[in-house]
All heavy atoms as TSV, in Angstrom:
chain	resi	resn	atom	element	x	y	z
A	1	MET	N	N	0.856	-1.194	-0.002
A	1	MET	CA	C	0.003	0.001	-0.003
A	1	MET	C	C	0.889	1.244	0.006
A	1	MET	O	O	1.596	1.490	0.962
A	1	MET	CB	C	-0.884	-0.013	1.247
A	1	MET	CG	C	-1.738	1.245	1.404
A	1	MET	SD	S	-2.820	1.117	2.829
A	1	MET	CE	C	-3.415	2.800	2.884
A	2	SER	N	N	0.843	1.979	-1.086
A	2	SER	CA	C	1.632	3.202	-1.155
A	2	SER	C	C	0.719	4.412	-1.045
A	2	SER	O	O	-0.345	4.456	-1.687
A	2	SER	CB	C	2.399	3.260	-2.475
A	2	SER	OG	O	1.487	3.320	-3.553
A	3	VAL	N	N	1.103	5.351	-0.204
A	3	VAL	CA	C	0.306	6.556	-0.014
A	3	VAL	C	C	0.831	7.613	-0.971
A	3	VAL	O	O	1.983	8.022	-0.887
A	3	VAL	CB	C	0.387	7.041	1.453
A	3	VAL	CG1	C	-0.403	8.316	1.637
A	3	VAL	CG2	C	-0.106	5.946	2.375
A	4	ASN	N	N	-0.017	8.047	-1.918
A	4	ASN	CA	C	0.438	9.055	-2.873
A	4	ASN	C	C	0.336	10.462	-2.289
A	4	ASN	O	O	0.934	11.389	-2.826
A	4	ASN	CB	C	-0.376	8.953	-4.185
A	4	ASN	CG	C	-1.881	9.027	-3.899
A	4	ASN	OD1	O	-2.277	9.144	-2.753
A	4	ASN	ND2	N	-2.690	8.940	-4.940
A	5	ASN	N	N	-0.388	10.609	-1.203
A	5	ASN	CA	C	-0.539	11.933	-0.593
A	5	ASN	C	C	0.218	11.932	0.735
A	5	ASN	O	O	-0.220	11.276	1.686
A	5	ASN	CB	C	-2.024	12.243	-0.375
A	5	ASN	CG	C	-2.263	13.717	-0.102
A	5	ASN	OD1	O	-1.314	14.475	-0.010
A	5	ASN	ND2	N	-3.516	14.092	0.029
A	6	PRO	N	N	1.352	12.617	0.839
A	6	PRO	CA	C	2.132	12.562	2.088
A	6	PRO	C	C	1.417	13.229	3.255
A	6	PRO	O	O	1.613	12.847	4.412
A	6	PRO	CB	C	3.423	13.299	1.741
A	6	PRO	CG	C	3.095	14.127	0.547
A	6	PRO	CD	C	2.000	13.407	-0.189
A	7	THR	N	N	0.555	14.222	2.978
A	7	THR	CA	C	-0.136	14.882	4.098
A	7	THR	C	C	-1.113	13.916	4.762
A	7	THR	O	O	-1.327	13.985	5.970
A	7	THR	CB	C	-0.896	16.116	3.598
A	7	THR	OG1	O	-1.797	15.729	2.555
A	7	THR	CG2	C	0.054	17.155	3.070
A	8	GLN	N	N	-1.687	12.973	4.005
A	8	GLN	CA	C	-2.583	11.981	4.613
A	8	GLN	C	C	-1.809	11.091	5.569
A	8	GLN	O	O	-2.281	10.780	6.658
A	8	GLN	CB	C	-3.235	11.128	3.509
A	8	GLN	CG	C	-4.613	11.626	3.133
A	8	GLN	CD	C	-5.292	10.666	2.181
A	8	GLN	OE1	O	-4.626	9.885	1.492
A	8	GLN	NE2	N	-6.599	10.709	2.116
A	9	ALA	N	N	-0.609	10.690	5.175
A	9	ALA	CA	C	0.211	9.843	6.047
A	9	ALA	C	C	0.585	10.598	7.307
A	9	ALA	O	O	0.524	10.060	8.410
A	9	ALA	CB	C	1.462	9.395	5.301
A	10	ILE	N	N	0.949	11.865	7.139
A	10	ILE	CA	C	1.307	12.674	8.318
A	10	ILE	C	C	0.084	12.827	9.227
A	10	ILE	O	O	0.181	12.736	10.450
A	10	ILE	CB	C	1.849	14.052	7.871
A	10	ILE	CG1	C	3.192	13.875	7.164
A	10	ILE	CG2	C	1.970	15.003	9.040
A	10	ILE	CD1	C	3.699	15.132	6.491
A	11	LYS	N	N	-1.085	13.021	8.605
A	11	LYS	CA	C	-2.304	13.178	9.407
A	11	LYS	C	C	-2.609	11.902	10.187
A	11	LYS	O	O	-2.982	11.938	11.346
A	11	LYS	CB	C	-3.471	13.541	8.472
A	11	LYS	CG	C	-4.391	14.613	9.031
A	11	LYS	CD	C	-5.511	14.933	8.066
A	11	LYS	CE	C	-5.110	16.052	7.117
A	11	LYS	NZ	N	-6.244	16.432	6.239
A	12	LYS	N	N	-2.434	10.753	9.503
A	12	LYS	CA	C	-2.687	9.469	10.182
A	12	LYS	C	C	-1.711	9.277	11.348
A	12	LYS	O	O	-2.105	8.866	12.431
A	12	LYS	CB	C	-2.557	8.306	9.192
A	12	LYS	CG	C	-3.806	8.099	8.351
A	12	LYS	CD	C	-3.657	6.880	7.470
A	12	LYS	CE	C	-4.864	6.693	6.557
A	12	LYS	NZ	N	-4.687	5.566	5.640
A	13	MET	N	N	-0.442	9.577	11.124
A	13	MET	CA	C	0.546	9.436	12.191
A	13	MET	C	C	0.204	10.380	13.348
A	13	MET	O	O	0.312	10.015	14.510
A	13	MET	CB	C	1.947	9.764	11.661
A	13	MET	CG	C	2.507	8.668	10.750
A	13	MET	SD	S	2.849	7.135	11.636
A	13	MET	CE	C	4.196	7.679	12.677
A	14	PHE	N	N	-0.207	11.607	13.003
A	14	PHE	CA	C	-0.547	12.574	14.052
A	14	PHE	C	C	-1.752	12.101	14.856
A	14	PHE	O	O	-1.758	12.180	16.091
A	14	PHE	CB	C	-0.843	13.944	13.411
A	14	PHE	CG	C	-1.204	14.999	14.408
A	14	PHE	CD1	C	-0.243	15.511	15.267
A	14	PHE	CD2	C	-2.500	15.468	14.501
A	14	PHE	CE1	C	-0.564	16.485	16.196
A	14	PHE	CE2	C	-2.828	16.433	15.421
A	14	PHE	CZ	C	-1.865	16.948	16.274
A	15	LEU	N	N	-2.767	11.569	14.166
A	15	LEU	CA	C	-3.941	11.074	14.881
A	15	LEU	C	C	-3.570	9.894	15.770
A	15	LEU	O	O	-4.038	9.767	16.905
A	15	LEU	CB	C	-5.028	10.670	13.882
A	15	LEU	CG	C	-5.795	11.819	13.248
A	15	LEU	CD1	C	-6.784	11.298	12.204
A	15	LEU	CD2	C	-6.539	12.625	14.304
A	16	LEU	N	N	-2.716	9.003	15.250
A	16	LEU	CA	C	-2.275	7.853	16.042
A	16	LEU	C	C	-1.520	8.327	17.283
A	16	LEU	O	O	-1.772	7.863	18.399
A	16	LEU	CB	C	-1.385	6.958	15.181
A	16	LEU	CG	C	-0.918	5.660	15.858
A	16	LEU	CD1	C	-2.082	4.709	16.009
A	16	LEU	CD2	C	0.172	5.014	15.004
A	17	PHE	N	N	-0.604	9.287	17.084
A	17	PHE	CA	C	0.159	9.806	18.204
A	17	PHE	C	C	-0.766	10.490	19.203
A	17	PHE	O	O	-0.619	10.324	20.430
A	17	PHE	CB	C	1.201	10.801	17.687
A	17	PHE	CG	C	2.030	11.433	18.776
A	17	PHE	CD1	C	2.994	10.707	19.449
A	17	PHE	CD2	C	1.821	12.754	19.122
A	17	PHE	CE1	C	3.737	11.284	20.450
A	17	PHE	CE2	C	2.563	13.336	20.132
A	17	PHE	CZ	C	3.523	12.609	20.797
A	18	LEU	N	N	-1.753	11.242	18.702
A	18	LEU	CA	C	-2.696	11.937	19.579
A	18	LEU	C	C	-3.497	10.923	20.401
A	18	LEU	O	O	-3.693	11.082	21.602
A	18	LEU	CB	C	-3.625	12.799	18.732
A	18	LEU	CG	C	-4.398	13.880	19.472
A	18	LEU	CD1	C	-3.440	14.939	19.996
A	18	LEU	CD2	C	-5.427	14.514	18.546
A	19	GLY	N	N	-3.948	9.847	19.747
A	19	GLY	CA	C	-4.703	8.832	20.467
A	19	GLY	C	C	-3.865	8.168	21.548
A	19	GLY	O	O	-4.333	7.968	22.671
A	20	ILE	N	N	-2.599	7.849	21.211
A	20	ILE	CA	C	-1.720	7.236	22.209
A	20	ILE	C	C	-1.483	8.209	23.372
A	20	ILE	O	O	-1.511	7.795	24.534
A	20	ILE	CB	C	-0.387	6.813	21.549
A	20	ILE	CG1	C	-0.648	5.636	20.587
A	20	ILE	CG2	C	0.641	6.440	22.589
A	20	ILE	CD1	C	0.570	5.264	19.761
A	21	ALA	N	N	-1.294	9.491	23.054
A	21	ALA	CA	C	-1.047	10.478	24.107
A	21	ALA	C	C	-2.259	10.614	25.013
A	21	ALA	O	O	-2.136	10.683	26.236
A	21	ALA	CB	C	-0.686	11.816	23.490
A	22	ILE	N	N	-3.460	10.628	24.422
A	22	ILE	CA	C	-4.682	10.776	25.231
A	22	ILE	C	C	-4.861	9.552	26.127
A	22	ILE	O	O	-5.143	9.678	27.328
A	22	ILE	CB	C	-5.895	10.974	24.298
A	22	ILE	CG1	C	-5.837	12.368	23.657
A	22	ILE	CG2	C	-7.197	10.792	25.065
A	22	ILE	CD1	C	-6.887	12.580	22.603
A	23	VAL	N	N	-4.672	8.370	25.561
A	23	VAL	CA	C	-4.829	7.139	26.355
A	23	VAL	C	C	-3.796	7.115	27.479
A	23	VAL	O	O	-4.112	6.814	28.634
A	23	VAL	CB	C	-4.710	5.898	25.449
A	23	VAL	CG1	C	-4.589	4.634	26.285
A	23	VAL	CG2	C	-5.925	5.820	24.541
A	24	GLY	N	N	-2.538	7.452	27.166
A	24	GLY	CA	C	-1.485	7.419	28.181
A	24	GLY	C	C	-1.748	8.416	29.292
A	24	GLY	O	O	-1.596	8.100	30.466
A	25	SER	N	N	-2.169	9.633	28.910
A	25	SER	CA	C	-2.404	10.630	29.946
A	25	SER	C	C	-3.615	10.243	30.812
A	25	SER	O	O	-3.600	10.460	32.018
A	25	SER	CB	C	-2.625	12.008	29.318
A	25	SER	OG	O	-3.754	11.981	28.471
A	26	SER	N	N	-4.631	9.654	30.201
A	26	SER	CA	C	-5.794	9.244	30.995
A	26	SER	C	C	-5.403	8.117	31.959
A	26	SER	O	O	-5.855	8.070	33.099
A	26	SER	CB	C	-6.937	8.811	30.094
A	26	SER	OG	O	-6.574	7.685	29.345
A	27	VAL	N	N	-4.545	7.193	31.486
A	27	VAL	CA	C	-4.095	6.103	32.364
A	27	VAL	C	C	-3.279	6.677	33.528
A	27	VAL	O	O	-3.484	6.299	34.691
A	27	VAL	CB	C	-3.262	5.088	31.565
A	27	VAL	CG1	C	-2.497	4.170	32.497
A	27	VAL	CG2	C	-4.175	4.286	30.656
A	28	VAL	N	N	-2.378	7.617	33.224
A	28	VAL	CA	C	-1.565	8.221	34.287
A	28	VAL	C	C	-2.474	8.971	35.269
A	28	VAL	O	O	-2.290	8.885	36.478
A	28	VAL	CB	C	-0.514	9.162	33.666
A	28	VAL	CG1	C	0.128	10.032	34.733
A	28	VAL	CG2	C	0.551	8.355	32.947
A	29	PHE	N	N	-3.459	9.692	34.726
A	29	PHE	CA	C	-4.356	10.469	35.593
A	29	PHE	C	C	-5.153	9.523	36.490
A	29	PHE	O	O	-5.284	9.768	37.695
A	29	PHE	CB	C	-5.305	11.299	34.735
A	29	PHE	CG	C	-6.265	12.134	35.528
A	29	PHE	CD1	C	-5.817	13.226	36.231
A	29	PHE	CD2	C	-7.611	11.817	35.553
A	29	PHE	CE1	C	-6.699	14.005	36.967
A	29	PHE	CE2	C	-8.496	12.563	36.286
A	29	PHE	CZ	C	-8.041	13.669	36.987
A	30	SER	N	N	-5.682	8.436	35.933
A	30	SER	CA	C	-6.473	7.508	36.757
A	30	SER	C	C	-5.585	6.839	37.803
A	30	SER	O	O	-6.013	6.615	38.934
A	30	SER	CB	C	-7.150	6.464	35.877
A	30	SER	OG	O	-6.179	5.737	35.149
A	31	CYS	N	N	-4.330	6.532	37.446
A	31	CYS	CA	C	-3.424	5.947	38.427
A	31	CYS	C	C	-3.149	6.947	39.551
A	31	CYS	O	O	-3.098	6.571	40.715
A	31	CYS	CB	C	-2.113	5.537	37.756
A	31	CYS	SG	S	-2.246	3.997	36.810
A	32	ALA	N	N	-2.979	8.221	39.204
A	32	ALA	CA	C	-2.741	9.234	40.224
A	32	ALA	C	C	-3.953	9.362	41.135
A	32	ALA	O	O	-3.821	9.455	42.365
A	32	ALA	CB	C	-2.418	10.584	39.574
A	33	VAL	N	N	-5.145	9.352	40.562
A	33	VAL	CA	C	-6.369	9.467	41.382
A	33	VAL	C	C	-6.487	8.257	42.300
A	33	VAL	O	O	-6.794	8.391	43.483
A	33	VAL	CB	C	-7.592	9.601	40.457
A	33	VAL	CG1	C	-8.888	9.423	41.260
A	33	VAL	CG2	C	-7.593	10.970	39.775
A	34	LEU	N	N	-6.220	7.051	41.755
A	34	LEU	CA	C	-6.310	5.848	42.582
A	34	LEU	C	C	-5.266	5.896	43.695
A	34	LEU	O	O	-5.553	5.496	44.829
A	34	LEU	CB	C	-6.088	4.607	41.704
A	34	LEU	CG	C	-7.325	4.120	40.958
A	34	LEU	CD1	C	-6.977	2.928	40.077
A	34	LEU	CD2	C	-8.435	3.754	41.907
A	35	GLY	N	N	-4.071	6.353	43.383
A	35	GLY	CA	C	-3.041	6.463	44.413
A	35	GLY	C	C	-3.453	7.417	45.511
A	35	GLY	O	O	-3.241	7.154	46.703
A	36	GLU	N	N	-4.061	8.538	45.123
A	36	GLU	CA	C	-4.539	9.501	46.122
A	36	GLU	C	C	-5.615	8.874	46.994
A	36	GLU	O	O	-5.590	8.994	48.212
A	36	GLU	CB	C	-5.085	10.739	45.399
A	36	GLU	CG	C	-5.478	11.861	46.326
A	36	GLU	CD	C	-4.288	12.477	47.044
A	36	GLU	OE1	O	-3.183	12.449	46.497
A	36	GLU	OE2	O	-4.491	12.986	48.158
A	37	VAL	N	N	-6.556	8.173	46.355
A	37	VAL	CA	C	-7.635	7.529	47.120
A	37	VAL	C	C	-7.052	6.485	48.082
A	37	VAL	O	O	-7.453	6.404	49.241
A	37	VAL	CB	C	-8.652	6.894	46.156
A	37	VAL	CG1	C	-9.611	5.968	46.900
A	37	VAL	CG2	C	-9.425	7.983	45.426
A	38	TYR	N	N	-6.105	5.678	47.577
A	38	TYR	CA	C	-5.518	4.650	48.426
A	38	TYR	C	C	-4.749	5.277	49.597
A	38	TYR	O	O	-4.824	4.787	50.720
A	38	TYR	CB	C	-4.591	3.751	47.622
A	38	TYR	CG	C	-5.333	2.661	46.860
A	38	TYR	CD1	C	-5.105	2.422	45.519
A	38	TYR	CD2	C	-6.264	1.869	47.523
A	38	TYR	CE1	C	-5.785	1.448	44.833
A	38	TYR	CE2	C	-6.944	0.882	46.852
A	38	TYR	CZ	C	-6.709	0.667	45.502
A	38	TYR	OH	O	-7.372	-0.304	44.837
A	39	SER	N	N	-4.013	6.380	49.343
A	39	SER	CA	C	-3.263	6.987	50.447
A	39	SER	C	C	-4.225	7.567	51.480
A	39	SER	O	O	-3.986	7.471	52.688
A	39	SER	CB	C	-2.349	8.089	49.896
A	39	SER	OG	O	-3.115	9.142	49.343
A	40	GLN	N	N	-5.351	8.150	51.030
A	40	GLN	CA	C	-6.353	8.658	51.973
A	40	GLN	C	C	-6.943	7.498	52.786
A	40	GLN	O	O	-7.111	7.610	54.001
A	40	GLN	CB	C	-7.482	9.371	51.211
A	40	GLN	CG	C	-7.050	10.679	50.579
A	40	GLN	CD	C	-6.751	11.738	51.603
A	40	GLN	OE1	O	-7.326	11.765	52.680
A	40	GLN	NE2	N	-5.825	12.621	51.294
A	41	LEU	N	N	-7.245	6.390	52.125
A	41	LEU	CA	C	-7.795	5.236	52.828
A	41	LEU	C	C	-6.798	4.695	53.852
A	41	LEU	O	O	-7.163	4.373	54.995
A	41	LEU	CB	C	-8.154	4.133	51.828
A	41	LEU	CG	C	-9.483	4.283	51.114
A	41	LEU	CD1	C	-9.646	3.184	50.068
A	41	LEU	CD2	C	-10.630	4.209	52.106
A	42	ILE	N	N	-5.530	4.598	53.444
A	42	ILE	CA	C	-4.521	4.071	54.373
A	42	ILE	C	C	-4.351	5.002	55.563
A	42	ILE	O	O	-4.282	4.553	56.717
A	42	ILE	CB	C	-3.190	3.875	53.621
A	42	ILE	CG1	C	-3.327	2.697	52.630
A	42	ILE	CG2	C	-2.046	3.617	54.583
A	42	ILE	CD1	C	-2.153	2.564	51.688
A	43	ALA	N	N	-4.321	6.320	55.310
A	43	ALA	CA	C	-4.159	7.273	56.413
A	43	ALA	C	C	-5.343	7.203	57.363
A	43	ALA	O	O	-5.177	7.187	58.582
A	43	ALA	CB	C	-4.002	8.695	55.852
A	44	SER	N	N	-6.562	7.121	56.827
A	44	SER	CA	C	-7.730	7.067	57.693
A	44	SER	C	C	-7.766	5.753	58.485
A	44	SER	O	O	-8.125	5.733	59.654
A	44	SER	CB	C	-9.009	7.227	56.883
A	44	SER	OG	O	-9.118	6.183	55.950
A	45	SER	N	N	-7.366	4.652	57.845
A	45	SER	CA	C	-7.369	3.373	58.571
A	45	SER	C	C	-6.296	3.372	59.654
A	45	SER	O	O	-6.517	2.829	60.736
A	45	SER	CB	C	-7.134	2.214	57.598
A	45	SER	OG	O	-5.851	2.338	57.000
A	46	ILE	N	N	-5.141	4.025	59.402
A	46	ILE	CA	C	-4.108	4.096	60.425
A	46	ILE	C	C	-4.592	4.928	61.618
A	46	ILE	O	O	-4.408	4.548	62.779
A	46	ILE	CB	C	-2.802	4.682	59.826
A	46	ILE	CG1	C	-2.130	3.633	58.944
A	46	ILE	CG2	C	-1.853	5.133	60.930
A	46	ILE	CD1	C	-0.918	4.162	58.206
A	47	SER	N	N	-5.237	6.076	61.341
A	47	SER	CA	C	-5.731	6.895	62.449
A	47	SER	C	C	-6.831	6.148	63.208
A	47	SER	O	O	-6.909	6.208	64.441
A	47	SER	CB	C	-6.251	8.231	61.920
A	47	SER	OG	O	-7.319	8.013	61.032
A	48	TYR	N	N	-7.690	5.421	62.486
A	48	TYR	CA	C	-8.745	4.641	63.134
A	48	TYR	C	C	-8.119	3.555	64.021
A	48	TYR	O	O	-8.530	3.334	65.174
A	48	TYR	CB	C	-9.612	4.017	62.043
A	48	TYR	CG	C	-10.770	3.188	62.546
A	48	TYR	CD1	C	-11.825	3.796	63.221
A	48	TYR	CD2	C	-10.813	1.813	62.330
A	48	TYR	CE1	C	-12.890	3.045	63.676
A	48	TYR	CE2	C	-11.874	1.055	62.784
A	48	TYR	CZ	C	-12.916	1.680	63.453
A	48	TYR	OH	O	-13.956	0.935	63.902
A	49	TYR	N	N	-7.088	2.884	63.505
A	49	TYR	CA	C	-6.404	1.857	64.274
A	49	TYR	C	C	-5.748	2.442	65.513
A	49	TYR	O	O	-5.816	1.864	66.600
A	49	TYR	CB	C	-5.357	1.198	63.371
A	49	TYR	CG	C	-4.590	0.062	64.022
A	49	TYR	CD1	C	-5.201	-1.161	64.263
A	49	TYR	CD2	C	-3.264	0.222	64.365
A	49	TYR	CE1	C	-4.497	-2.190	64.844
A	49	TYR	CE2	C	-2.541	-0.802	64.954
A	49	TYR	CZ	C	-3.172	-2.011	65.188
A	49	TYR	OH	O	-2.482	-3.019	65.767
A	50	LYS	N	N	-5.132	3.622	65.372
A	50	LYS	CA	C	-4.517	4.271	66.535
A	50	LYS	C	C	-5.569	4.633	67.570
A	50	LYS	O	O	-5.338	4.462	68.775
A	50	LYS	CB	C	-3.772	5.535	66.088
A	50	LYS	CG	C	-2.407	5.249	65.477
A	50	LYS	CD	C	-1.699	6.555	65.156
A	50	LYS	CE	C	-0.366	6.291	64.490
A	50	LYS	NZ	N	0.264	7.546	64.046
A	51	ALA	N	N	-6.731	5.111	67.128
A	51	ALA	CA	C	-7.794	5.452	68.081
A	51	ALA	C	C	-8.272	4.202	68.816
A	51	ALA	O	O	-8.482	4.230	70.032
A	51	ALA	CB	C	-8.960	6.103	67.329
A	52	ILE	N	N	-8.409	3.093	68.112
A	52	ILE	CA	C	-8.817	1.834	68.758
A	52	ILE	C	C	-7.772	1.403	69.769
A	52	ILE	O	O	-8.100	0.993	70.899
A	52	ILE	CB	C	-9.063	0.753	67.699
A	52	ILE	CG1	C	-10.327	1.084	66.895
A	52	ILE	CG2	C	-9.175	-0.619	68.329
A	52	ILE	CD1	C	-10.608	0.100	65.794
A	53	MET	N	N	-6.499	1.497	69.409
A	53	MET	CA	C	-5.451	1.088	70.350
A	53	MET	C	C	-5.448	1.999	71.577
A	53	MET	O	O	-5.232	1.523	72.696
A	53	MET	CB	C	-4.080	1.122	69.659
A	53	MET	CG	C	-3.940	0.085	68.541
A	53	MET	SD	S	-4.445	-1.592	68.981
A	53	MET	CE	C	-3.045	-2.086	69.969
A	54	LYS	N	N	-5.691	3.284	71.404
A	54	LYS	CA	C	-5.757	4.185	72.559
A	54	LYS	C	C	-6.914	3.793	73.459
A	54	LYS	O	O	-6.763	3.753	74.693
A	54	LYS	CB	C	-5.964	5.639	72.073
A	54	LYS	CG	C	-4.664	6.375	71.764
A	54	LYS	CD	C	-4.972	7.831	71.454
A	54	LYS	CE	C	-3.740	8.529	70.923
A	54	LYS	NZ	N	-4.064	9.887	70.428
A	55	GLN	N	N	-8.073	3.491	72.892
A	55	GLN	CA	C	-9.221	3.106	73.706
A	55	GLN	C	C	-8.917	1.802	74.456
A	55	GLN	O	O	-9.246	1.662	75.629
A	55	GLN	CB	C	-10.450	2.914	72.810
A	55	GLN	CG	C	-11.073	4.241	72.363
A	55	GLN	CD	C	-12.275	4.017	71.467
A	55	GLN	OE1	O	-12.573	2.884	71.081
A	55	GLN	NE2	N	-12.925	5.105	71.104
A	56	GLN	N	N	-8.245	0.869	73.789
A	56	GLN	CA	C	-7.917	-0.388	74.451
A	56	GLN	C	C	-6.887	-0.168	75.550
A	56	GLN	O	O	-6.907	-0.819	76.573
A	56	GLN	CB	C	-7.406	-1.399	73.434
A	56	GLN	CG	C	-8.549	-1.992	72.596
A	56	GLN	CD	C	-8.051	-3.085	71.676
A	56	GLN	OE1	O	-6.866	-3.308	71.577
A	56	GLN	NE2	N	-8.985	-3.743	71.036
A	57	ALA	N	N	-5.979	0.795	75.319
A	57	ALA	CA	C	-4.952	1.058	76.345
A	57	ALA	C	C	-5.603	1.703	77.561
A	57	ALA	O	O	-5.211	1.441	78.694
A	57	ALA	CB	C	-3.881	1.962	75.760
A	58	ILE	N	N	-6.604	2.570	77.308
A	58	ILE	CA	C	-7.267	3.213	78.455
A	58	ILE	C	C	-8.109	2.185	79.215
A	58	ILE	O	O	-8.136	2.198	80.457
A	58	ILE	CB	C	-8.157	4.383	77.937
A	58	ILE	CG1	C	-7.256	5.514	77.415
A	58	ILE	CG2	C	-9.064	4.895	79.044
A	58	ILE	CD1	C	-8.027	6.577	76.660
A	59	ALA	N	N	-8.754	1.303	78.498
A	59	ALA	CA	C	-9.607	0.309	79.176
A	59	ALA	C	C	-8.727	-0.657	79.969
A	59	ALA	O	O	-7.669	-1.066	79.517
A	59	ALA	CB	C	-10.406	-0.462	78.139
A	60	PRO	N	N	-9.144	-1.012	81.168
A	60	PRO	CA	C	-8.354	-1.912	82.017
A	60	PRO	C	C	-8.352	-3.341	81.468
A	60	PRO	O	O	-9.315	-3.770	80.880
A	60	PRO	CB	C	-9.061	-1.852	83.370
A	60	PRO	CG	C	-10.468	-1.429	83.045
A	60	PRO	CD	C	-10.360	-0.540	81.844
């Protein structure tokens, strides 16, 4: 398959690159959001665990 119009080939490459960039950035963004959610969950569970341990330490 030979492309007689070079601008069409450039356009196809650009669209392919744009699609890859959009997919990659969305994956990175979702990973960042998930990491933030996980860090919030871990921090809240640690504080909850510390509160439980304090209550158990106070209780005889």
